Structure formats: structure tokens, C-alpha cells
N, C-alpha and C positions, 0 to 999 in steps of 0.2 A: 511508968517507974523502972527505973533502968536496974537492972540485977545484975553486979559484977560476977557473982559465981558462975554465970551462964554467957559471960562477955566470949571465951573462947568457944563455945559450942554455937552460938547463934553466929559469928561475926562471918563463918565460911559459906554459908547457908545463901545471902543476899546482902548486899550492899543496901539495899532497900530497908531491911530491917533493923538495922541500927540504929540505936536510939529508940526503937520501941520497945512496945510490952511483947515479950515472948511469947509465940503463938504455940500453940497445943499441938500434940505431936500427929491429930488428924490432918492439921492444916496443913502442917508442914508436909507431909505425905503426900498430900494432893498438889502443892505447889511442884515438888519434885519430880510427880508425873509428869504434870503438865509441859514442865522445862523438857524434860527427855523425850516427848512426844513429839513438840516443837522442833529439837533436834532434830530427830529421825526425819519427820518431814521435810524440814529443808536440807538436808542430804538427800533425799529420795529426791526432789524437786530438783537439785544440783545434777545429779547422774541420770535421771532421765529425760530432762529437757532436750528439744530436738538440737540436734548437733548442724552446725552451718555445712551444704553440700558441698562437695570438692567438684570444683566446675573447671575446665580449659578456656581463657580467656586470651582474647589478642588485641594488641594496641592498633586503632587506627594509624595509618603512614601514608605518604605518600609514594608512589611510584609507579609502573606501566602495567598497561592493561592491555591484552591483545584479545580478538574476537576470530576463533579459530573452527576451522571443522579437520576431521578426522577420517581418515578411509573405515570402511565397515569390514574388510576382511584383512588379511594380512597380506601386504605386498611383495614385490620379488626384486633382487638386484638381476638387471639384466646387461647388455653387453651390447652396444651401438652395432658393432660386426661380429655376427657370428654365423659361421658357413658349416653344413652338415655336406664335405666334399665327397665324390665318389667319382671313379672314372667314366665319361662319358661311355664307353664300350666295355660288355664283359670280358674276363679272361682270368688267367691265372697269375697271382703276384708273383714275379720275379724279384723285386727288391722295395725294401722298405728303408726311405734315410733318414729318420726321424724314431724318435721314441717318443711315450705322453711325458707331458712335461717339457718338453724342449721349446724354446724359443724360436722361432724362424724369422725369415724375413720376405717380402713380398718377392713373387716371382722364385722361390727356392723350390724345387725339385724335393716332394715329399715321398712320393711312391710309384713304383713302374709295373707294368706289366708284362707278361712274356711276351715279345714284337718280333722274333726274328723273321718272320715272315714279311712283314711289314718293312722292316729295314732293306730286306733284300730287295721288295718291289723299287724303294726308295733309289737305292744303287742303282737298279735298272733303268730307271728314268730318269737320272743325272746323267747315264752313260749315254742313252737315248737325245736328252739334250747335247752333249758336248757331238754327238755325229752330227745332229742337224745342225749345230754351229759349225762347224768343220765342212758339211757338205753346202752351206748359203755361201762360206767363205770362197769356195772353188766355185760354185757358178756364178758368183758377182764376178771374179775376175775373169772368167768365159765372158761374161755380158759385157765388162769394159772393152776387153779385147776386140771383142765383134763391134760395139760403137765405133773405137779409132778406126777399125778395117773401113766400115761402112763410109766414113768421113773421107779416108784417103782415096776409095772406089769412087765417091762423088767429085773428086779432084781431077780422077782420072777421064771420068765421063768430060768434064768440061774441056779438058784439052783433047778429047778426040781418042785417046787410046782405047778405050774400051765402051761398050754398047752401054745404053741404062737399063737393059734387063738386069744385066749384071750388078750394077747399082743398085736396082731393084731388091736382087736377092741378098746382096748383103745389108741393107736396111731391114728386110723381113729378118734376115740371121740377129742382125742386134735387138733388135726386138724383143724374140724370142727368148736371146740369151737375159735381158732384162726382167721378164716374166719370171723366167725358172728364178731370178735372184729373188724376187720380191717374192715368191711363193717360199723358197727355201726360208725366208725370215717368217712367213706364218708358220710353218712347220717349227721352227724354235720357238713361236709362241705356244706352240701345242705340247711341246714336249715339256715349256716352261711349267706350265697347268698340270701336266701330268705329275710333275714332281710336286708341285702345292699339293695335289689332291692324295698323294702316298705320303706327305708330310703331315697333310692334316690327320690321316688316319692312325699314321704314328702320334701325334699328340692326344689324341684320344684314350690313348692307353696309360699316359701320365698325368698325377695328379699335381698340379702346381699351385703354390700358397697365394691365393690372391689380394692378402693384404700379411702386413707383420703380428704376428700375434705366438698365443701357447697352445700347441697341440696338446687338447683336451683329452680326447680317447682313439685308440687304435681299435678296428674291431676285427682285422684282416691279420691272418702268419703268411708266412711265407709260403709258397707251393698251394696255398687256397687259391680256390675260384671265387670271384667277384664278379656281380653284375650289377647295372644300375636298376633303379628302380623305375618298375613299370609304372605306367598312369594309374591311377586311384588305388596302389600297393605300396603304402610306405614299406620301406627295408632299411635297416639300421646302415647309417654312412660311414664308410671306410674309414675317412677321419673325421673328425670334430675339431674344429679351428677357432679360436677364439681370441678376439682382441679388446686385453683387459686393460687397454689405456685409456679405454672410453667406458663409463659405466653409468647408467641413470636407474632408478626405480621406475616401475608400473603399478598402479595402485588403484582399486576399486572404491568411489565414493558414491555415498549414497545418492538416488537421484533428486532427492530433497535440496541435497549440499549443491548438486551440480549449477544450477545459475548463479551460483554467488562467486563460482572458480574463474579465473581469466589468466591466460598465457601470462608469464611473466610473473607472475605473483608470486614473492618468497614462501617457503616452505620449511619445514625442519624435517631430517630424515631419522630416524632411529631404527639400529637394527639388534634383533634379539640375539646375536651374537657378540654384541658389544654393548649391554645394555646401559654403560656407563659413560655413553658418548652420543653426540648429538651432533649431526653434520649439516649445515646450512645448505640447500638447495633452492632451484627455481622450474617453475612448470613450464615445461617447454610443448606439452602437447595434451589437448583433451578429446577423446574420442566422440565423434560426430552420432555416434549413436548409442544405446541403451542397453547395457547387457542383461539380457534375462536368461537366469537360471533355474531349473523347477528346484521348486522348497527354500529358494532364497531369495531376498530382498534385491532389488532392480538396481542395477548399478553404474555407473561412467566411468570408464578407466582412465586416469591421467598419467603421464609421465614427466617425471621430474628429474632432472640434470644435478648433479653434485656440483654444486660451484668449483670445489678445488678436489681432484682425486684423493682419499685420506691415503696417511703414509702406511697405514696397517695396509696388509695384503687383505683385498676385499674378495671374497670369490662371488663368481656368478651363481647365481640362485638363493643366497642369503635371503630370508624373510626380514622383511622391512615394515616398518608405518611410516605414514608421511603425516605431517599436522601442516594444512594450509594455513598462513596467517592473512586473514580476510580485511581487517583492519588493525591499527596500532595507536593506542593514547600514550604519551608519555608525562610523568611528572603531575598523576592526578590521584585524589583519595581513592584509598581501596582498601578492603577487607578480605578476607578470604571466602569464598563463596559458599562454604558449608555454614558458616556464619548466619547466610540469611535465611528466615522462615519464608512461609507463606504469607503471600500480600505484601510481600517486601516489607517485611518487620525483623526486627532484631532486640535480643535482650542485651541491654546495655547495664553497665555495673558502675555504680558512683562512687563515692569516697568512701562511704560506710559498708561496701560489701554486698548492697542490696541492689535487686533487679527491678528494673522500669522497662517497659515495653516502648521501643522507639520504631515509629514509621520513617521509611526512609524512600527517596528516589534514586534508581540503578540507571547506570549509563551499560557501555561494553561490558561483558561477562565471559568468561570461560570457566573450565574444570577448576581453577587455581583461585582467579581472583576475581569482584566482581568492583567497579566503579561506582562512586557514590556522589551522587550531582548533591543531594540536598538531604539532612536528616541527621550529620553526624558532623563532627570536627575531627582534626587532626590531634591524635594521644588521647580521643574516647577510647573506652574499654569494652569491647563486645565480648559475648557468649558462643562459644563455638563448640560447646558440647551440651546441648538441651533435649538428651533423648530420657531424661528422668521426668515421669508423670507429675509430680509434686512440686513442679517451677511455676512460679505464679509470679506476678507483680508484689514486690516486696519482702520477698524472701532473701534470706541470708546465704551467702555463698561463700565458699576459702577459694578464691582462686590459685591454682596448682602454678601456674605463671603469669607475669606481669609485661 
């Protein structure tokens, strides 16, 4: 039976109580408490339920994949030509024609030792050569005159004007004069050899550039004495000359990777001094032996040419890394290598952001990308951050980026 006087009090409590008998106070209190507990429980469930895990995902796409190997220790930029020059004989430095950093040409004189005594010996030898040439000229003139005299005497013998003894004496004199002429020629050769000997001694006091390049270091000063390095005792060179127009990189490769490397293979060169640049290169030489250094891995040294000398000023001695390209595949399905789990499995993210485990077959791989042969298709999303222990199939995730 509906009570109009209680209409305003009963209607706010619940629409279900409308047109019903007004409950007593105890029942009303129970209904209110139950309702409040339900609201609190629902709010607690909303705020305490597990939130989706924020993860990084990547979309599979087509691209290039390479199989590469890298050096085990830092390599070094070297020059194709570098000479530690020193005079062949010891002496006092008299002239230094260049300074450090100068560019020089082939056969340019770089340094001279004091050599006044040798120059005097050369002048003496040259004068002796001149005297020998004049003496030969004199003896040869006399020899020619004696020959003509012998011919005339022989004609007079035939006419009966002189005796045959006179003709024999004339012939003997002509032969003697001719022998003296030839001996004078030999004396000239001896004098020329003496000039060459003194010139060679003089050349040993001069340092001449064997090729064009830049002077890297000079270790002597004017007036100082310098000596050649004795056998088995290395001494600092007087002049260090570098050809900086031809550079290459030498780098140690692990002995395990050495059988995969071939002369002519492409490579990439990076320098610590220029971290944002990559220089193309090509392998020019592989060492025929394994280098063994105590407490270090055994390695095989390789040499890599720069395909083009960079416009940047490269310094000999820069540390460098070499990445040798063993094989390359273009336009293949690939994913970042860090997305591949053990046993060639990946976490696949579906349209509802739920995880599922997917087995794949891989091909070429490097530190950056891995080729996918089967198991995925272009456009699939895979997880690349799976270090959370809570991840399992069916887990809802929140991709940071698609």
C-alpha cells in the first residue's frame, strides 16, 4: 500500500523501492551498507588491477642484411710509404733544409753533415782526372805522329834510301807510343773511379727524400753529432718522412674469423677520431701467419685500403675499426637482432596488444639485423624489450612505439 507522505524519502534510496512497501530502518541501513561496500570494492579493483606493461615493439620490414666480422682490438692507420731516414755515415749536422710539417718532393735534399774534407778530396780527384785526360791527349798525339813516321820510313826502305833496321826502329817506336796512349786511357778510368769514390763518400753525408711526403719529425739540431744505427741497436731516426697520400688500415682479426676473409672483400672503416663517419674500404692483404701475444687472443692481421682518401686530414697512427662484409642479401624480411630470443623465438604482438610466442627460421645475421625466412610476415609487430620476468603468452602490453 503506497504511502504518499513517505514518497519524498523513499524515492532517492532506490528506484526498485518505488510502488513498494516502505522498508523499516534496519533493512534500509543494510541496503545502504551493502551498496557502499560494493562501490568501494569496485573502485579498489579498478585501481589495483594489473596495468599493461610498457614495451618497445618494432614492425617487420624489408631491407638489407649483411654477415660481417670485426677486429678484436683497435687497428691503426698507416702510410704506404714511411721512412726513418738517417745519414749512412756519422758526422756533425751542418745544414737542415726543412722543418717539421714541411712537404717535400722526391730527391729533395733534407739534411747535410759537415763534409769539407770529402769535398776537398773530390776536388783533388777531379783535378787528377783532368791531368790524366791531358796526359792521354799528349801521348796519343805522339803515338799518331810515330805511326806516320813509321809509314814514311817503310816507304823509304822500299826505295832503298834507308835500311830495314831503321824501319824496324820506327815501327817499334810507333807501337810503344800507341801503348802509352792506351795506358793513358786506363789512367783516366782510374781517375774517374776515384772521383766516384769520393762522390759516394760525400753522398753518405746527405739525406735525400726517397719519395714525396711530409716531414713528421726531426731529431737533430745544427751542430749536433748523428750516427747511423748499429746492427741490433735501434736509434732514433734523424728525419721521419711520411707519404700521406696513400693510407691503409691494419687490424687484428680473431683466428676463428680468419678463414672467412678473402683478399678483395669489401669492408667499412670507422675512426675513433671521426665517430660519425664511415669510410668504404677493400682488403688488400691477409697475413700468412697467426700472431700470438701473451694473455691475448691469437689473431691474424689484415690490411684494408681506403677506396678513396677522405678529404679530412687523416693522421698516421689514428686508431681504427674494420668491419669486413662476408655476405650481403638485399630486400629480405628482417627484424632487429635483439628481438630474437633463445631457440629462434620472438614475442609477437597482436591487434589487441596481447603477446604470443612465435617460432621463426633465421638466415643472415649481424649485430643490427637478422634475416627472417619463415615465421613472420611484413608488417608484424614483435617485441624488442623482453627483460621483464612477468612476460608470458597472453600478457597485455602497451607498445611505446609502433
